[in-house]
SEKE-8373 format. One line per field, with one value per residue: residue number from 1; x, y, z of N, C-alpha, C in turn. Coordinates in steps of 0.1 Angstrom, whole numbers, plus 5000, padded with zeros to 4 digits. Atoms other than C-alpha are relative to their C-alpha. Layout:
i = (NUM; ...)
nxx = (X; ...)
nyy = (Y; ...)
nzz = (Z; ...)
caxx = (X; ...)
cayy = (Y; ...)
cazz = (Z; ...)
cxx = (X; ...)
cyy = (Y; ...)
czz = (Z; ...)
END
This chain:
i = (1; 2; 3; 4; 5; 6; 7; 8; 9; 10; 11; 12; 13; 14; 15; 16; 17; 18; 19; 20; 21; 22; 23; 24; 25; 26; 27; 28; 29; 30; 31; 32; 33; 34; 35; 36; 37; 38; 39; 40; 41; 42; 43; 44; 45; 46; 47; 48; 49; 50; 51; 52; 53; 54; 55; 56; 57; 58; 59; 60; 61; 62; 63; 64; 65; 66; 67; 68; 69; 70; 71; 72; 73; 74; 75; 76; 77; 78; 79; 80; 81; 82; 83; 84; 85; 86; 87; 88; 89; 90; 91; 92; 93; 94; 95; 96; 97; 98)
nxx = (4995; 4985; 5001; 5005; 4995; 4997; 5008; 5001; 4985; 4994; 5003; 4991; 4986; 4998; 5005; 4991; 4986; 5003; 4994; 4985; 4996; 5007; 4986; 4986; 5008; 5006; 4985; 4994; 4987; 4999; 5005; 5008; 4996; 4988; 4998; 5002; 5017; 5007; 5001; 5002; 5009; 5001; 4998; 5013; 5010; 4997; 5003; 5011; 4999; 4992; 5004; 5014; 4999; 4993; 5010; 5010; 5020; 5005; 5006; 5009; 5009; 5002; 5012; 5005; 4991; 4990; 4996; 4991; 4994; 5000; 5002; 4985; 4991; 5008; 4991; 4997; 5007; 4998; 4986; 4987; 5005; 4996; 4988; 4994; 5000; 4992; 4989; 5001; 5003; 4990; 4997; 5010; 4997; 4991; 4993; 4996; 4984; 4990)
nyy = (4999; 5009; 5015; 5007; 4997; 5009; 5013; 5002; 5005; 5014; 5006; 5003; 5008; 5015; 5009; 5006; 5005; 5011; 5000; 5007; 5014; 5008; 5003; 5006; 5016; 5008; 5004; 5008; 4990; 4991; 4986; 4991; 4998; 4991; 5003; 4985; 4998; 5011; 4993; 4986; 5004; 5005; 4990; 4999; 5007; 5001; 4989; 4991; 5004; 4997; 4983; 5002; 5005; 4989; 4983; 4998; 4996; 5011; 5007; 4996; 5005; 5021; 5011; 4997; 5002; 5006; 5010; 4995; 5009; 5015; 5003; 4993; 5016; 5012; 4998; 5009; 5022; 5008; 4998; 5008; 5014; 5002; 5002; 5013; 5005; 4997; 5016; 5014; 5004; 4998; 5011; 5009; 4997; 5013; 4985; 4998; 5001; 4985)
nzz = (5017; 5008; 5000; 5009; 5014; 4996; 5000; 5012; 5003; 4991; 5007; 5010; 5002; 4992; 5004; 5011; 4992; 5005; 5020; 4996; 4991; 5012; 5005; 4998; 4999; 5014; 5006; 4989; 5006; 4990; 5010; 4998; 4992; 4998; 4984; 4997; 5004; 4992; 4990; 4997; 4999; 4985; 4988; 5000; 4993; 4990; 4998; 5001; 4984; 4988; 5000; 4996; 4989; 4991; 4998; 4987; 5003; 5002; 4992; 4995; 5004; 5000; 5005; 5009; 5016; 5000; 5013; 5009; 4999; 5004; 5010; 5008; 4995; 5011; 5011; 4997; 5004; 5015; 5009; 4998; 5005; 5013; 4998; 4995; 5013; 5011; 4997; 5004; 5015; 5007; 5002; 5016; 5016; 5000; 4997; 5017; 5000; 5010)
caxx = (4376; 4409; 4401; 4376; 4398; 4428; 4403; 4397; 4437; 4441; 4415; 4423; 4459; 4446; 4422; 4449; 4474; 4449; 4452; 4492; 4492; 4470; 4495; 4525; 4503; 4492; 4531; 4548; 4575; 4591; 4588; 4577; 4582; 4606; 4619; 4627; 4592; 4579; 4597; 4589; 4563; 4558; 4580; 4554; 4529; 4541; 4551; 4516; 4510; 4532; 4522; 4486; 4496; 4519; 4490; 4472; 4439; 4437; 4440; 4419; 4394; 4402; 4369; 4355; 4384; 4401; 4391; 4414; 4442; 4425; 4427; 4467; 4474; 4450; 4473; 4501; 4494; 4492; 4521; 4542; 4524; 4534; 4567; 4573; 4560; 4585; 4611; 4598; 4590; 4625; 4635; 4616; 4631; 4660; 4695; 4709; 4747; 4772)
cayy = (4483; 4471; 4438; 4432; 4442; 4416; 4389; 4389; 4388; 4362; 4341; 4347; 4334; 4304; 4294; 4286; 4267; 4238; 4239; 4235; 4208; 4189; 4194; 4187; 4152; 4144; 4151; 4143; 4165; 4195; 4215; 4246; 4247; 4276; 4261; 4300; 4309; 4283; 4295; 4333; 4321; 4305; 4330; 4353; 4336; 4333; 4369; 4379; 4351; 4367; 4403; 4391; 4374; 4407; 4438; 4444; 4458; 4426; 4401; 4424; 4413; 4376; 4362; 4381; 4385; 4349; 4337; 4363; 4345; 4308; 4319; 4330; 4293; 4275; 4292; 4282; 4244; 4242; 4264; 4243; 4208; 4217; 4226; 4190; 4178; 4198; 4177; 4143; 4147; 4161; 4131; 4110; 4127; 4107; 4128; 4151; 4143; 4170)
cazz = (7379; 7381; 7399; 7375; 7346; 7369; 7370; 7334; 7325; 7349; 7336; 7301; 7303; 7323; 7298; 7272; 7296; 7291; 7253; 7263; 7285; 7261; 7236; 7250; 7266; 7227; 7214; 7238; 7224; 7234; 7196; 7198; 7235; 7252; 7288; 7294; 7286; 7309; 7335; 7335; 7337; 7365; 7381; 7372; 7391; 7421; 7420; 7417; 7448; 7470; 7456; 7465; 7500; 7513; 7506; 7535; 7519; 7497; 7524; 7543; 7524; 7516; 7522; 7500; 7470; 7477; 7440; 7422; 7443; 7434; 7399; 7399; 7418; 7392; 7366; 7384; 7389; 7350; 7338; 7363; 7352; 7317; 7325; 7341; 7311; 7289; 7311; 7306; 7268; 7266; 7280; 7252; 7224; 7209; 7216; 7190; 7176; 7166)
cxx = (5006; 4999; 4991; 5011; 5013; 4994; 5000; 5012; 5001; 4991; 5001; 5014; 4995; 4987; 5004; 5006; 4994; 4999; 5019; 5004; 4995; 5009; 5012; 4996; 5000; 5017; 5005; 5015; 4996; 4995; 4994; 4999; 5011; 4994; 5009; 4988; 4993; 5001; 4997; 4989; 4989; 5010; 4988; 4988; 4997; 5008; 4982; 4992; 5002; 4998; 4984; 5001; 5005; 4993; 4987; 4986; 4998; 5003; 4990; 4984; 5004; 4990; 4992; 5004; 5004; 4998; 5008; 5012; 5000; 5007; 5018; 5006; 4995; 5011; 5016; 5006; 5004; 5012; 5005; 4996; 5008; 5015; 5005; 4998; 5008; 5015; 4999; 5001; 5014; 5008; 4997; 5010; 5015; 5011; 5004; 5020; 5005; 5009)
cyy = (4989; 4991; 4989; 4998; 4986; 4987; 4997; 4991; 4989; 4986; 4998; 4993; 4984; 4993; 4991; 4990; 4985; 4993; 4996; 4991; 4990; 4993; 4995; 4982; 4995; 4999; 4996; 5001; 5017; 5011; 5004; 5007; 5012; 4998; 5015; 5007; 4997; 5006; 5017; 4999; 5003; 5011; 5012; 5003; 5000; 5018; 5006; 4994; 5010; 5012; 4997; 5000; 5014; 5016; 4997; 5003; 4993; 4992; 5005; 4999; 4987; 4990; 5003; 5004; 4986; 4993; 5008; 4992; 4982; 4998; 4997; 4987; 4994; 4999; 4993; 4989; 4996; 5006; 4989; 4984; 4996; 5002; 4987; 4992; 5002; 4988; 4983; 4998; 5000; 4986; 4985; 5000; 4995; 5013; 5004; 5003; 5011; 4991)
czz = (5002; 5006; 4989; 4984; 5003; 5000; 4984; 4990; 5004; 4995; 4983; 4995; 5004; 4991; 4991; 5005; 4997; 4987; 4996; 5003; 4993; 4994; 5000; 5006; 4986; 4991; 5000; 4993; 5005; 4992; 5002; 5016; 5002; 5015; 5006; 5003; 5011; 5013; 5007; 5001; 5009; 5011; 5001; 5006; 5011; 5002; 5003; 5010; 5008; 4998; 5010; 5017; 5012; 4996; 5007; 4993; 4993; 5008; 5014; 4995; 4992; 4997; 4992; 4981; 5003; 4986; 4994; 5006; 4995; 4987; 4994; 5005; 4991; 4989; 5002; 4998; 4983; 4990; 5007; 4996; 4986; 5001; 5001; 4991; 4989; 5006; 4996; 4983; 4996; 5001; 4987; 4989; 4997; 4998; 4989; 5001; 4995; 4993)
END
């Protein structure tokens, strides 16, 4: 049951990232984006992936449960892409003058 809930959580989070990436592409802006937030989310997915890879119980059943790790990696890729877009869009924005 805990694995099913974990999958629901990771798929739910993952469902929102394509919309976030699309917004970054469409607006070409960092407005409403938080660099710290994106970095923390990436860090969390990396920690989740490492947790799976270092869990002997999970790895013993990997051939049956590979899809859990797949969604962690997919989410990491989407957030990392949004993070890259953050820097691309930031470089396009006019420099603020003080």
